[in-house]
C-alpha positions, 0 to 999 in steps of 0.5 A: 192265342198263346193258349190255344197254339200251344195246349194240347198234343202235337197233332196239328200244333202247327195248325193251332199256331197259325191260327192263334198266332195268326189272329194275334198278328191280325189284331196287332196290324189292325190296331196300329193301323187304325191308330188305336195303339202304339206299336210299343203297346202292342209288343208289350201287350203281346209279350205280357199275354204270351208270358202269363199264358205260358205261366198258366199252361206250365202251372196247369201241367205242374199241378196236373203231375202233383195231383192227378186227383184234381178239381177243374173249374171252368167259367164260361159266357152264354149266348143271351147273357149269363155264365155257365160254371162246369166243373169235373173231378179226376181221379185215378 
């Protein structure tokens, strides 16, 4: 949720935050309500998730500033099983 909420420009950031953190909060509520986790587990998990997301976002921004000519690689699951590998090369 943090990556979704904090990535991108400032247009509609409030909406991305509402959705991203709202889904995270709803997940915490449901996990505690269903006795799947203790509240302390969900707080620790949220802290770890937010910290790693912030680290990734900041690292990506630093890399983009240092190396505008960058190779970007992403992997995503596809329907029916399997993975999609995508890459792009950005040059100034």
